[in-house]
PQR file with spaces between the fields and no chain letter, atoms N, CA, C, O and H, PARSE charges and radii, in Angstrom:
ATOM       1  N    UNK     1     -29.882   14.789   33.931 -0.4000 1.5000
ATOM       2  CA   UNK     1     -28.611   15.205   34.456 -0.0000 2.0000
ATOM       3  C    UNK     1     -28.361   16.654   34.051  0.5500 1.7000
ATOM       4  O    UNK     1     -28.749   17.086   32.965 -0.5500 1.4000
ATOM       5  N    UNK     2     -27.712   17.388   34.932 -0.4000 1.5000
ATOM       6  CA   UNK     2     -27.407   18.785   34.632 -0.0000 2.0000
ATOM       7  C    UNK     2     -25.958   19.070   34.986  0.5500 1.7000
ATOM       8  O    UNK     2     -25.262   18.201   35.511 -0.5500 1.4000
ATOM       9  H    UNK     2     -27.397   17.037   35.814  0.4000 1.0000
ATOM      10  N    UNK     3     -25.505   20.272   34.706 -0.4000 1.5000
ATOM      11  CA   UNK     3     -24.124   20.647   34.962 -0.0000 2.0000
ATOM      12  C    UNK     3     -24.070   21.923   35.788  0.5500 1.7000
ATOM      13  O    UNK     3     -24.972   22.757   35.724 -0.5500 1.4000
ATOM      14  H    UNK     3     -26.071   20.978   34.281  0.4000 1.0000
ATOM      15  N    UNK     4     -22.998   22.063   36.566 -0.4000 1.5000
ATOM      16  CA   UNK     4     -22.702   23.328   37.214 -0.0000 2.0000
ATOM      17  C    UNK     4     -21.312   23.761   36.750  0.5500 1.7000
ATOM      18  O    UNK     4     -20.482   22.937   36.366 -0.5500 1.4000
ATOM      19  H    UNK     4     -22.264   21.385   36.618  0.4000 1.0000
ATOM      20  N    UNK     5     -21.085   25.042   36.794 -0.4000 1.5000
ATOM      21  CA   UNK     5     -19.788   25.592   36.429 -0.0000 2.0000
ATOM      22  C    UNK     5     -19.125   26.141   37.678  0.5500 1.7000
ATOM      23  O    UNK     5     -19.714   26.937   38.408 -0.5500 1.4000
ATOM      24  H    UNK     5     -21.759   25.711   37.106  0.4000 1.0000
ATOM      25  N    UNK     6     -17.907   25.713   37.915 -0.4000 1.5000
ATOM      26  CA   UNK     6     -17.094   26.215   39.014 -0.0000 2.0000
ATOM      27  C    UNK     6     -16.094   27.201   38.420  0.5500 1.7000
ATOM      28  O    UNK     6     -15.370   26.870   37.481 -0.5500 1.4000
ATOM      29  H    UNK     6     -17.429   25.065   37.321  0.4000 1.0000
ATOM      30  N    UNK     7     -16.056   28.398   38.964 -0.4000 1.5000
ATOM      31  CA   UNK     7     -15.185   29.451   38.452 -0.0000 2.0000
ATOM      32  C    UNK     7     -14.175   29.817   39.530  0.5500 1.7000
ATOM      33  O    UNK     7     -14.547   30.171   40.649 -0.5500 1.4000
ATOM      34  H    UNK     7     -16.643   28.667   39.728  0.4000 1.0000
ATOM      35  N    UNK     8     -12.905   29.728   39.189 -0.4000 1.5000
ATOM      36  CA   UNK     8     -11.848   30.153   40.096 -0.0000 2.0000
ATOM      37  C    UNK     8     -11.527   31.611   39.834  0.5500 1.7000
ATOM      38  O    UNK     8     -11.053   31.961   38.753 -0.5500 1.4000
ATOM      39  H    UNK     8     -12.602   29.440   38.280  0.4000 1.0000
ATOM      40  N    UNK     9     -11.777   32.445   40.796 -0.4000 1.5000
ATOM      41  CA   UNK     9     -11.524   33.881   40.599 -0.0000 2.0000
ATOM      42  C    UNK     9     -10.033   34.187   40.502  0.5500 1.7000
ATOM      43  O    UNK     9      -9.635   35.067   39.738 -0.5500 1.4000
ATOM      44  H    UNK     9     -12.162   32.160   41.674  0.4000 1.0000
ATOM      45  N    UNK    10      -9.202   33.476   41.262 -0.4000 1.5000
ATOM      46  CA   UNK    10      -7.757   33.729   41.228 -0.0000 2.0000
ATOM      47  C    UNK    10      -7.143   33.317   39.893  0.5500 1.7000
ATOM      48  O    UNK    10      -6.245   33.988   39.385 -0.5500 1.4000
ATOM      49  H    UNK    10      -9.525   32.762   41.883  0.4000 1.0000
ATOM      50  N    UNK    11      -7.624   32.224   39.334 -0.4000 1.5000
ATOM      51  CA   UNK    11      -7.029   31.689   38.105 -0.0000 2.0000
ATOM      52  C    UNK    11      -7.825   32.015   36.843  0.5500 1.7000
ATOM      53  O    UNK    11      -7.313   31.871   35.733 -0.5500 1.4000
ATOM      54  H    UNK    11      -8.353   31.679   39.747  0.4000 1.0000
ATOM      55  N    UNK    12      -9.063   32.451   37.006 -0.4000 1.5000
ATOM      56  CA   UNK    12      -9.993   32.693   35.899 -0.0000 2.0000
ATOM      57  C    UNK    12     -10.320   31.411   35.130  0.5500 1.7000
ATOM      58  O    UNK    12     -10.813   31.474   34.003 -0.5500 1.4000
ATOM      59  H    UNK    12      -9.479   32.569   37.908  0.4000 1.0000
ATOM      60  N    UNK    13     -10.053   30.263   35.724 -0.4000 1.5000
ATOM      61  CA   UNK    13     -10.385   28.989   35.088 -0.0000 2.0000
ATOM      62  C    UNK    13     -11.825   28.619   35.397  0.5500 1.7000
ATOM      63  O    UNK    13     -12.411   29.047   36.391 -0.5500 1.4000
ATOM      64  H    UNK    13      -9.652   30.212   36.639  0.4000 1.0000
ATOM      65  N    UNK    14     -12.371   27.799   34.496 -0.4000 1.5000
ATOM      66  CA   UNK    14     -13.740   27.309   34.641 -0.0000 2.0000
ATOM      67  C    UNK    14     -13.729   25.789   34.531  0.5500 1.7000
ATOM      68  O    UNK    14     -13.064   25.222   33.664 -0.5500 1.4000
ATOM      69  H    UNK    14     -11.895   27.450   33.689  0.4000 1.0000
ATOM      70  N    UNK    15     -14.470   25.142   35.414 -0.4000 1.5000
ATOM      71  CA   UNK    15     -14.608   23.698   35.381 -0.0000 2.0000
ATOM      72  C    UNK    15     -16.085   23.357   35.307  0.5500 1.7000
ATOM      73  O    UNK    15     -16.902   23.980   35.984 -0.5500 1.4000
ATOM      74  H    UNK    15     -15.011   25.603   36.118  0.4000 1.0000
ATOM      75  N    UNK    16     -16.429   22.382   34.497 -0.4000 1.5000
ATOM      76  CA   UNK    16     -17.805   21.899   34.367 -0.0000 2.0000
ATOM      77  C    UNK    16     -17.921   20.577   35.112  0.5500 1.7000
ATOM      78  O    UNK    16     -17.069   19.700   34.967 -0.5500 1.4000
ATOM      79  H    UNK    16     -15.765   21.876   33.947  0.4000 1.0000
ATOM      80  N    UNK    17     -18.959   20.437   35.897 -0.4000 1.5000
ATOM      81  CA   UNK    17     -19.221   19.193   36.622 -0.0000 2.0000
ATOM      82  C    UNK    17     -20.639   18.732   36.349  0.5500 1.7000
ATOM      83  O    UNK    17     -21.584   19.519   36.414 -0.5500 1.4000
ATOM      84  H    UNK    17     -19.651   21.149   36.015  0.4000 1.0000
ATOM      85  N    UNK    18     -20.779   17.461   36.046 -0.4000 1.5000
ATOM      86  CA   UNK    18     -22.105   16.874   35.903 -0.0000 2.0000
ATOM      87  C    UNK    18     -22.663   16.571   37.283  0.5500 1.7000
ATOM      88  O    UNK    18     -21.958   16.085   38.167 -0.5500 1.4000
ATOM      89  H    UNK    18     -20.011   16.822   35.994  0.4000 1.0000
ATOM      90  N    UNK    19     -23.924   16.866   37.442 -0.4000 1.5000
ATOM      91  CA   UNK    19     -24.614   16.601   38.695 -0.0000 2.0000
ATOM      92  C    UNK    19     -25.592   15.463   38.446  0.5500 1.7000
ATOM      93  O    UNK    19     -26.575   15.621   37.723 -0.5500 1.4000
ATOM      94  H    UNK    19     -24.496   17.261   36.724  0.4000 1.0000
ATOM      95  N    UNK    20     -25.311   14.315   39.054 -0.4000 1.5000
ATOM      96  CA   UNK    20     -26.164   13.132   38.907 -0.0000 2.0000
ATOM      97  C    UNK    20     -27.286   13.175   39.938  0.5500 1.7000
ATOM      98  O    UNK    20     -27.254   13.971   40.877 -0.5500 1.4000
ATOM      99  H    UNK    20     -24.512   14.187   39.641  0.4000 1.0000
ATOM     100  N    UNK    21     -28.248   12.335   39.756 -0.4000 1.5000
ATOM     101  CA   UNK    21     -29.380   12.234   40.687 -0.0000 2.0000
ATOM     102  C    UNK    21     -28.901   11.993   42.121  0.5500 1.7000
ATOM     103  O    UNK    21     -29.438   12.578   43.062 -0.5500 1.4000
ATOM     104  H    UNK    21     -28.274   11.688   38.993  0.4000 1.0000
ATOM     105  N    UNK    22     -27.910   11.147   42.283 -0.4000 1.5000
ATOM     106  CA   UNK    22     -27.403   10.826   43.630 -0.0000 2.0000
ATOM     107  C    UNK    22     -26.675   12.003   44.272  0.5500 1.7000
ATOM     108  O    UNK    22     -26.516   12.029   45.492 -0.5500 1.4000
ATOM     109  H    UNK    22     -27.475   10.672   41.519  0.4000 1.0000
ATOM     110  N    UNK    23     -26.234   12.968   43.485 -0.4000 1.5000
ATOM     111  CA   UNK    23     -25.551   14.151   44.010 -0.0000 2.0000
ATOM     112  C    UNK    23     -26.517   15.174   44.595  0.5500 1.7000
ATOM     113  O    UNK    23     -26.103   16.010   45.398 -0.5500 1.4000
ATOM     114  H    UNK    23     -26.364   12.947   42.494  0.4000 1.0000
ATOM     115  N    UNK    24     -27.770   15.132   44.224 -0.4000 1.5000
ATOM     116  CA   UNK    24     -28.724   16.168   44.605 -0.0000 2.0000
ATOM     117  C    UNK    24     -28.941   16.273   46.106  0.5500 1.7000
ATOM     118  O    UNK    24     -29.264   17.351   46.604 -0.5500 1.4000
ATOM     119  H    UNK    24     -28.107   14.452   43.572  0.4000 1.0000
ATOM     120  N    UNK    25     -28.770   15.179   46.835 -0.4000 1.5000
ATOM     121  CA   UNK    25     -28.976   15.206   48.288 -0.0000 2.0000
ATOM     122  C    UNK    25     -27.731   15.659   49.045  0.5500 1.7000
ATOM     123  O    UNK    25     -27.789   15.865   50.257 -0.5500 1.4000
ATOM     124  H    UNK    25     -28.508   14.303   46.430  0.4000 1.0000
ATOM     125  N    UNK    26     -26.606   15.818   48.345 -0.4000 1.5000
ATOM     126  CA   UNK    26     -25.365   16.271   48.976 -0.0000 2.0000
ATOM     127  C    UNK    26     -25.374   17.788   49.120  0.5500 1.7000
ATOM     128  O    UNK    26     -26.054   18.502   48.383 -0.5500 1.4000
ATOM     129  H    UNK    26     -26.559   15.651   47.360  0.4000 1.0000
ATOM     130  N    UNK    27     -24.591   18.258   50.102 -0.4000 1.5000
ATOM     131  CA   UNK    27     -24.355   19.692   50.160 -0.0000 2.0000
ATOM     132  C    UNK    27     -23.331   20.042   49.089  0.5500 1.7000
ATOM     133  O    UNK    27     -22.652   19.161   48.560 -0.5500 1.4000
ATOM     134  H    UNK    27     -24.039   17.678   50.701  0.4000 1.0000
ATOM     135  N    UNK    28     -23.224   21.309   48.775 -0.4000 1.5000
ATOM     136  CA   UNK    28     -22.215   21.740   47.820 -0.0000 2.0000
ATOM     137  C    UNK    28     -20.826   21.369   48.327  0.5500 1.7000
ATOM     138  O    UNK    28     -19.977   20.950   47.541 -0.5500 1.4000
ATOM     139  H    UNK    28     -23.776   22.024   49.204  0.4000 1.0000
ATOM     140  N    UNK    29     -20.583   21.515   49.621 -0.4000 1.5000
ATOM     141  CA   UNK    29     -19.294   21.136   50.201 -0.0000 2.0000
ATOM     142  C    UNK    29     -18.993   19.663   49.949  0.5500 1.7000
ATOM     143  O    UNK    29     -17.897   19.321   49.503 -0.5500 1.4000
ATOM     144  H    UNK    29     -21.273   21.855   50.260  0.4000 1.0000
ATOM     145  N    UNK    30     -19.951   18.795   50.228 -0.4000 1.5000
ATOM     146  CA   UNK    30     -19.762   17.356   50.005 -0.0000 2.0000
ATOM     147  C    UNK    30     -19.518   17.057   48.528  0.5500 1.7000
ATOM     148  O    UNK    30     -18.662   16.241   48.184 -0.5500 1.4000
ATOM     149  H    UNK    30     -20.841   19.073   50.590  0.4000 1.0000
ATOM     150  N    UNK    31     -20.271   17.717   47.666 -0.4000 1.5000
ATOM     151  CA   UNK    31     -20.120   17.511   46.225 -0.0000 2.0000
ATOM     152  C    UNK    31     -18.719   17.908   45.767  0.5500 1.7000
ATOM     153  O    UNK    31     -18.062   17.149   45.055 -0.5500 1.4000
ATOM     154  H    UNK    31     -20.967   18.379   47.945  0.4000 1.0000
ATOM     155  N    UNK    32     -18.257   19.093   46.172 -0.4000 1.5000
ATOM     156  CA   UNK    32     -16.930   19.556   45.763 -0.0000 2.0000
ATOM     157  C    UNK    32     -15.830   18.670   46.334  0.5500 1.7000
ATOM     158  O    UNK    32     -14.855   18.372   45.645 -0.5500 1.4000
ATOM     159  H    UNK    32     -18.790   19.710   46.751  0.4000 1.0000
ATOM     160  N    UNK    33     -15.976   18.251   47.576 -0.4000 1.5000
ATOM     161  CA   UNK    33     -14.990   17.347   48.168 -0.0000 2.0000
ATOM     162  C    UNK    33     -14.944   16.017   47.420  0.5500 1.7000
ATOM     163  O    UNK    33     -13.868   15.445   47.245 -0.5500 1.4000
ATOM     164  H    UNK    33     -16.769   18.493   48.136  0.4000 1.0000
ATOM     165  N    UNK    34     -16.081   15.526   46.983 -0.4000 1.5000
ATOM     166  CA   UNK    34     -16.114   14.256   46.246 -0.0000 2.0000
ATOM     167  C    UNK    34     -15.470   14.378   44.872  0.5500 1.7000
ATOM     168  O    UNK    34     -15.107   13.370   44.265 -0.5500 1.4000
ATOM     169  H    UNK    34     -16.955   15.991   47.125  0.4000 1.0000
ATOM     170  N    UNK    35     -15.326   15.609   44.375 -0.4000 1.5000
ATOM     171  CA   UNK    35     -14.669   15.870   43.085 -0.0000 2.0000
ATOM     172  C    UNK    35     -13.228   16.343   43.283  0.5500 1.7000
ATOM     173  O    UNK    35     -12.590   16.818   42.344 -0.5500 1.4000
ATOM     174  H    UNK    35     -15.621   16.428   44.868  0.4000 1.0000
ATOM     175  N    UNK    36     -12.724   16.210   44.509 -0.4000 1.5000
ATOM     176  CA   UNK    36     -11.353   16.610   44.868 -0.0000 2.0000
ATOM     177  C    UNK    36     -11.066   18.089   44.643  0.5500 1.7000
ATOM     178  O    UNK    36      -9.936   18.468   44.336 -0.5500 1.4000
ATOM     179  H    UNK    36     -13.242   15.824   45.271  0.4000 1.0000
ATOM     180  N    UNK    37     -12.093   18.922   44.798 -0.4000 1.5000
ATOM     181  CA   UNK    37     -11.911   20.365   44.728 -0.0000 2.0000
ATOM     182  C    UNK    37     -11.462   20.825   46.114  0.5500 1.7000
ATOM     183  O    UNK    37     -12.144   20.545   47.100 -0.5500 1.4000
ATOM     184  H    UNK    37     -13.011   18.614   45.047  0.4000 1.0000
ATOM     185  N    UNK    38     -10.318   21.532   46.210 -0.4000 1.5000
ATOM     186  CA   UNK    38      -9.815   21.943   47.520 -0.0000 2.0000
ATOM     187  C    UNK    38     -10.637   23.092   48.101  0.5500 1.7000
ATOM     188  O    UNK    38     -10.412   24.256   47.766 -0.5500 1.4000
ATOM     189  H    UNK    38      -9.764   21.760   45.409  0.4000 1.0000
ATOM     190  N    UNK    39     -11.574   22.763   48.958 -0.4000 1.5000
ATOM     191  CA   UNK    39     -12.401   23.783   49.590 -0.0000 2.0000
ATOM     192  C    UNK    39     -12.201   23.693   51.109  0.5500 1.7000
ATOM     193  O    UNK    39     -12.284   22.611   51.690 -0.5500 1.4000
ATOM     194  H    UNK    39     -11.756   21.818   49.230  0.4000 1.0000
ATOM     195  N    UNK    40     -11.940   24.825   51.733 -0.4000 1.5000
ATOM     196  CA   UNK    40     -11.619   24.865   53.156 -0.0000 2.0000
ATOM     197  C    UNK    40     -12.846   24.549   54.006  0.5500 1.7000
ATOM     198  O    UNK    40     -13.959   24.988   53.716 -0.5500 1.4000
ATOM     199  H    UNK    40     -11.873   25.704   51.261  0.4000 1.0000
ATOM     200  N    UNK    41     -12.609   23.776   55.059 -0.4000 1.5000
ATOM     201  CA   UNK    41     -13.639   23.489   56.048 -0.0000 2.0000
ATOM     202  C    UNK    41     -12.983   22.779   57.222  0.5500 1.7000
ATOM     203  O    UNK    41     -12.515   21.649   57.087 -0.5500 1.4000
ATOM     204  H    UNK    41     -11.705   23.419   55.294  0.4000 1.0000
ATOM     205  N    UNK    42     -12.947   23.435   58.365 -0.4000 1.5000
ATOM     206  CA   UNK    42     -12.351   22.802   59.537 -0.0000 2.0000
ATOM     207  C    UNK    42     -13.397   22.258   60.509  0.5500 1.7000
ATOM     208  O    UNK    42     -13.050   21.582   61.477 -0.5500 1.4000
ATOM     209  H    UNK    42     -13.327   24.354   58.475  0.4000 1.0000
ATOM     210  N    UNK    43     -14.680   22.552   60.256 -0.4000 1.5000
ATOM     211  CA   UNK    43     -15.729   22.083   61.178 -0.0000 2.0000
ATOM     212  C    UNK    43     -16.479   20.870   60.643  0.5500 1.7000
ATOM     213  O    UNK    43     -17.440   20.410   61.259 -0.5500 1.4000
ATOM     214  H    UNK    43     -14.962   23.101   59.469  0.4000 1.0000
ATOM     215  N    UNK    44     -16.042   20.351   59.494 -0.4000 1.5000
ATOM     216  CA   UNK    44     -16.686   19.165   58.947 -0.0000 2.0000
ATOM     217  C    UNK    44     -18.082   19.399   58.403  0.5500 1.7000
ATOM     218  O    UNK    44     -18.895   18.476   58.354 -0.5500 1.4000
ATOM     219  H    UNK    44     -15.261   20.725   58.993  0.4000 1.0000
ATOM     220  N    UNK    45     -18.361   20.612   57.998 -0.4000 1.5000
ATOM     221  CA   UNK    45     -19.659   20.908   57.392 -0.0000 2.0000
ATOM     222  C    UNK    45     -20.745   21.301   58.366  0.5500 1.7000
ATOM     223  O    UNK    45     -21.927   21.228   58.029 -0.5500 1.4000
ATOM     224  H    UNK    45     -17.700   21.361   58.037  0.4000 1.0000
ATOM     225  N    UNK    46     -20.375   21.716   59.568 -0.4000 1.5000
ATOM     226  CA   UNK    46     -21.375   22.121   60.563 -0.0000 2.0000
ATOM     227  C    UNK    46     -21.775   23.591   60.450  0.5500 1.7000
ATOM     228  O    UNK    46     -22.713   24.028   61.116 -0.5500 1.4000
ATOM     229  H    UNK    46     -19.415   21.775   59.842  0.4000 1.0000
ATOM     230  N    UNK    47     -21.074   24.355   59.614 -0.4000 1.5000
ATOM     231  CA   UNK    47     -21.399   25.766   59.439 -0.0000 2.0000
ATOM     232  C    UNK    47     -20.837   26.659   60.511  0.5500 1.7000
ATOM     233  O    UNK    47     -21.252   27.812   60.630 -0.5500 1.4000
ATOM     234  H    UNK    47     -20.312   23.999   59.073  0.4000 1.0000
ATOM     235  N    UNK    48     -19.907   26.161   61.293 -0.4000 1.5000
ATOM     236  CA   UNK    48     -19.355   26.921   62.411 -0.0000 2.0000
ATOM     237  C    UNK    48     -18.115   27.718   62.012  0.5500 1.7000
ATOM     238  O    UNK    48     -17.973   28.877   62.401 -0.5500 1.4000
ATOM     239  H    UNK    48     -19.570   25.224   61.196  0.4000 1.0000
ATOM     240  N    UNK    49     -17.225   27.113   61.246 -0.4000 1.5000
ATOM     241  CA   UNK    49     -15.944   27.770   60.919 -0.0000 2.0000
ATOM     242  C    UNK    49     -16.090   28.847   59.849  0.5500 1.7000
ATOM     243  O    UNK    49     -15.273   29.766   59.785 -0.5500 1.4000
ATOM     244  H    UNK    49     -17.340   26.171   60.929  0.4000 1.0000
ATOM     245  N    UNK    50     -17.112   28.747   59.013 -0.4000 1.5000
ATOM     246  CA   UNK    50     -17.399   29.700   57.943 -0.0000 2.0000
ATOM     247  C    UNK    50     -16.243   29.849   56.954  0.5500 1.7000
ATOM     248  O    UNK    50     -16.027   30.934   56.415 -0.5500 1.4000
ATOM     249  H    UNK    50     -17.776   28.000   59.065  0.4000 1.0000
ATOM     250  N    UNK    51     -15.503   28.769   56.713 -0.4000 1.5000
ATOM     251  CA   UNK    51     -14.385   28.792   55.767 -0.0000 2.0000
ATOM     252  C    UNK    51     -14.773   28.326   54.373  0.5500 1.7000
ATOM     253  O    UNK    51     -14.046   28.602   53.418 -0.5500 1.4000
ATOM     254  H    UNK    51     -15.679   27.887   57.151  0.4000 1.0000
ATOM     255  N    UNK    52     -15.875   27.640   54.227 -0.4000 1.5000
ATOM     256  CA   UNK    52     -16.244   27.031   52.945 -0.0000 2.0000
ATOM     257  C    UNK    52     -17.074   27.974   52.081  0.5500 1.7000
ATOM     258  O    UNK    52     -18.104   27.586   51.532 -0.5500 1.4000
ATOM     259  H    UNK    52     -16.465   27.417   55.003  0.4000 1.0000
ATOM     260  N    UNK    53     -16.620   29.194   51.971 -0.4000 1.5000
ATOM     261  CA   UNK    53     -17.359   30.221   51.234 -0.0000 2.0000
ATOM     262  C    UNK    53     -17.311   30.032   49.724  0.5500 1.7000
ATOM     263  O    UNK    53     -16.295   29.608   49.172 -0.5500 1.4000
ATOM     264  H    UNK    53     -15.782   29.509   52.418  0.4000 1.0000
ATOM     265  N    UNK    54     -18.390   30.342   49.082 -0.4000 1.5000
ATOM     266  CA   UNK    54     -18.486   30.427   47.627 -0.0000 2.0000
ATOM     267  C    UNK    54     -19.322   31.662   47.314  0.5500 1.7000
ATOM     268  O    UNK    54     -20.074   32.138   48.164 -0.5500 1.4000
ATOM     269  H    UNK    54     -19.215   30.686   49.530  0.4000 1.0000
ATOM     270  N    UNK    55     -19.193   32.169   46.119 -0.4000 1.5000
ATOM     271  CA   UNK    55     -19.937   33.366   45.678 -0.0000 2.0000
ATOM     272  C    UNK    55     -19.880   34.489   46.726  0.5500 1.7000
ATOM     273  O    UNK    55     -20.891   35.125   47.020 -0.5500 1.4000
ATOM     274  H    UNK    55     -18.581   31.782   45.428  0.4000 1.0000
ATOM     275  N    UNK    56     -18.717   34.715   47.268 -0.4000 1.5000
ATOM     276  CA   UNK    56     -18.389   35.782   48.223 -0.0000 2.0000
ATOM     277  C    UNK    56     -18.856   35.570   49.653  0.5500 1.7000
ATOM     278  O    UNK    56     -18.088   35.837   50.576 -0.5500 1.4000
ATOM     279  H    UNK    56     -17.895   34.198   47.030  0.4000 1.0000
ATOM     280  N    UNK    57     -20.060   35.111   49.878 -0.4000 1.5000
ATOM     281  CA   UNK    57     -20.558   35.120   51.254 -0.0000 2.0000
ATOM     282  C    UNK    57     -21.432   33.930   51.656  0.5500 1.7000
ATOM     283  O    UNK    57     -21.960   33.908   52.768 -0.5500 1.4000
ATOM     284  H    UNK    57     -20.685   34.894   49.128  0.4000 1.0000
ATOM     285  N    UNK    58     -21.590   32.960   50.787 -0.4000 1.5000
ATOM     286  CA   UNK    58     -22.449   31.816   51.086 -0.0000 2.0000
ATOM     287  C    UNK    58     -21.609   30.635   51.558  0.5500 1.7000
ATOM     288  O    UNK    58     -20.482   30.450   51.099 -0.5500 1.4000
ATOM     289  H    UNK    58     -21.162   32.978   49.884  0.4000 1.0000
ATOM     290  N    UNK    59     -22.148   29.843   52.463 -0.4000 1.5000
ATOM     291  CA   UNK    59     -21.453   28.655   52.968 -0.0000 2.0000
ATOM     292  C    UNK    59     -21.856   27.434   52.156  0.5500 1.7000
ATOM     293  O    UNK    59     -23.041   27.135   52.005 -0.5500 1.4000
ATOM     294  H    UNK    59     -23.064   29.993   52.836  0.4000 1.0000
ATOM     295  N    UNK    60     -20.859   26.737   51.640 -0.4000 1.5000
ATOM     296  CA   UNK    60     -21.139   25.566   50.802 -0.0000 2.0000
ATOM     297  C    UNK    60     -21.699   24.396   51.595  0.5500 1.7000
ATOM     298  O    UNK    60     -22.272   23.475   51.013 -0.5500 1.4000
ATOM     299  H    UNK    60     -19.897   26.980   51.763  0.4000 1.0000
ATOM     300  N    UNK    61     -21.545   24.417   52.912 -0.4000 1.5000
ATOM     301  CA   UNK    61     -22.091   23.334   53.733 -0.0000 2.0000
ATOM     302  C    UNK    61     -23.565   23.553   54.063  0.5500 1.7000
ATOM     303  O    UNK    61     -24.199   22.685   54.663 -0.5500 1.4000
ATOM     304  H    UNK    61     -21.080   25.165   53.385  0.4000 1.0000
ATOM     305  N    UNK    62     -24.108   24.690   53.683 -0.4000 1.5000
ATOM     306  CA   UNK    62     -25.487   25.036   54.030 -0.0000 2.0000
ATOM     307  C    UNK    62     -26.460   24.977   52.862  0.5500 1.7000
ATOM     308  O    UNK    62     -27.638   25.296   53.026 -0.5500 1.4000
ATOM     309  H    UNK    62     -23.593   25.395   53.195  0.4000 1.0000
ATOM     310  N    UNK    63     -25.988   24.572   51.682 -0.4000 1.5000
ATOM     311  CA   UNK    63     -26.887   24.508   50.527 -0.0000 2.0000
ATOM     312  C    UNK    63     -26.799   23.125   49.881  0.5500 1.7000
ATOM     313  O    UNK    63     -25.711   22.578   49.700 -0.5500 1.4000
ATOM     314  H    UNK    63     -25.032   24.313   51.548  0.4000 1.0000
ATOM     315  N    UNK    64     -27.938   22.584   49.545 -0.4000 1.5000
ATOM     316  CA   UNK    64     -28.002   21.281   48.878 -0.0000 2.0000
ATOM     317  C    UNK    64     -27.839   21.466   47.373  0.5500 1.7000
ATOM     318  O    UNK    64     -28.222   22.493   46.813 -0.5500 1.4000
ATOM     319  H    UNK    64     -28.821   23.029   49.693  0.4000 1.0000
ATOM     320  N    UNK    65     -27.277   20.472   46.747 -0.4000 1.5000
ATOM     321  CA   UNK    65     -27.066   20.523   45.301 -0.0000 2.0000
ATOM     322  C    UNK    65     -28.376   20.681   44.544  0.5500 1.7000
ATOM     323  O    UNK    65     -28.397   21.297   43.478 -0.5500 1.4000
ATOM     324  H    UNK    65     -26.966   19.638   47.203  0.4000 1.0000
ATOM     325  N    UNK    66     -29.452   20.145   45.063 -0.4000 1.5000
ATOM     326  CA   UNK    66     -30.746   20.263   44.383 -0.0000 2.0000
ATOM     327  C    UNK    66     -31.216   21.717   44.295  0.5500 1.7000
ATOM     328  O    UNK    66     -32.072   22.043   43.472 -0.5500 1.4000
ATOM     329  H    UNK    66     -29.435   19.645   45.929  0.4000 1.0000
ATOM     330  N    UNK    67     -30.662   22.586   45.135 -0.4000 1.5000
ATOM     331  CA   UNK    67     -31.061   23.988   45.141 -0.0000 2.0000
ATOM     332  C    UNK    67     -30.135   24.886   44.334  0.5500 1.7000
ATOM     333  O    UNK    67     -30.340   26.099   44.282 -0.5500 1.4000
ATOM     334  H    UNK    67     -29.967   22.321   45.804  0.4000 1.0000
ATOM     335  N    UNK    68     -29.118   24.305   43.704 -0.4000 1.5000
ATOM     336  CA   UNK    68     -28.152   25.101   42.950 -0.0000 2.0000
ATOM     337  C    UNK    68     -28.497   25.095   41.468  0.5500 1.7000
ATOM     338  O    UNK    68     -28.620   24.036   40.852 -0.5500 1.4000
ATOM     339  H    UNK    68     -28.951   23.320   43.747  0.4000 1.0000
ATOM     340  N    UNK    69     -28.651   26.280   40.907 -0.4000 1.5000
ATOM     341  CA   UNK    69     -28.879   26.423   39.470 -0.0000 2.0000
ATOM     342  C    UNK    69     -28.148   27.660   38.963  0.5500 1.7000
ATOM     343  O    UNK    69     -28.662   28.423   38.145 -0.5500 1.4000
ATOM     344  H    UNK    69     -28.552   27.140   41.407  0.4000 1.0000
ATOM     345  N    UNK    70     -26.928   27.831   39.477 -0.4000 1.5000
ATOM     346  CA   UNK    70     -26.115   28.991   39.128 -0.0000 2.0000
ATOM     347  C    UNK    70     -24.654   28.600   39.165  0.5500 1.7000
ATOM     348  O    UNK    70     -24.303   27.521   39.643 -0.5500 1.4000
ATOM     349  H    UNK    70     -26.511   27.210   40.141  0.4000 1.0000
ATOM     350  N    UNK    71     -23.792   29.486   38.656 -0.4000 1.5000
ATOM     351  CA   UNK    71     -22.350   29.250   38.683 -0.0000 2.0000
ATOM     352  C    UNK    71     -21.833   29.412   40.110  0.5500 1.7000
ATOM     353  O    UNK    71     -22.354   30.206   40.894 -0.5500 1.4000
ATOM     354  H    UNK    71     -24.076   30.363   38.268  0.4000 1.0000
ATOM     355  N    UNK    72     -20.797   28.642   40.423 -0.4000 1.5000
ATOM     356  CA   UNK    72     -20.159   28.686   41.724 -0.0000 2.0000
ATOM     357  C    UNK    72     -18.821   29.384   41.552  0.5500 1.7000
ATOM     358  O    UNK    72     -18.016   28.976   40.715 -0.5500 1.4000
ATOM     359  H    UNK    72     -20.374   27.997   39.786  0.4000 1.0000
ATOM     360  N    UNK    73     -18.568   30.438   42.336 -0.4000 1.5000
ATOM     361  CA   UNK    73     -17.308   31.150   42.274 -0.0000 2.0000
ATOM     362  C    UNK    73     -16.561   30.994   43.588  0.5500 1.7000
ATOM     363  O    UNK    73     -17.120   31.200   44.665 -0.5500 1.4000
ATOM     364  H    UNK    73     -19.223   30.769   43.016  0.4000 1.0000
ATOM     365  N    UNK    74     -15.269   30.621   43.482 -0.4000 1.5000
ATOM     366  CA   UNK    74     -14.432   30.462   44.665 -0.0000 2.0000
ATOM     367  C    UNK    74     -13.195   31.328   44.477  0.5500 1.7000
ATOM     368  O    UNK    74     -12.502   31.217   43.465 -0.5500 1.4000
ATOM     369  H    UNK    74     -14.815   30.453   42.607  0.4000 1.0000
ATOM     370  N    UNK    75     -12.919   32.183   45.444 -0.4000 1.5000
ATOM     371  CA   UNK    75     -11.842   33.161   45.329 -0.0000 2.0000
ATOM     372  C    UNK    75     -10.476   32.564   45.094  0.5500 1.7000
ATOM     373  O    UNK    75      -9.759   33.016   44.202 -0.5500 1.4000
ATOM     374  H    UNK    75     -13.482   32.273   46.266  0.4000 1.0000
ATOM     375  N    UNK    76     -10.091   31.568   45.861 -0.4000 1.5000
ATOM     376  CA   UNK    76      -8.704   31.110   45.853 -0.0000 2.0000
ATOM     377  C    UNK    76      -8.384   30.071   44.774  0.5500 1.7000
ATOM     378  O    UNK    76      -7.233   29.645   44.679 -0.5500 1.4000
ATOM     379  H    UNK    76     -10.674   31.200   46.586  0.4000 1.0000
ATOM     380  N    UNK    77      -9.334   29.656   43.976 -0.4000 1.5000
ATOM     381  CA   UNK    77      -9.050   28.693   42.908 -0.0000 2.0000
ATOM     382  C    UNK    77      -8.588   29.399   41.647  0.5500 1.7000
ATOM     383  O    UNK    77      -8.303   28.747   40.643 -0.5500 1.4000
ATOM     384  H    UNK    77     -10.269   30.002   44.053  0.4000 1.0000
């Protein structure tokens, strides 16, 4: 098991989340939604609305948790 750190740029708060084996196949968007993190997405994770941004310019619906090994920064948190 490993952890990721979610950083809210607006609040300067940091949250630690454990990533279980079953989480690895989820997208970052799905993972954050399952943890009740308010992340914008009006297209349901299709990558069309481009609202689910993290780390300035990446779409959370386009990356799998298994590929994440860095801190996640979200502007409005």
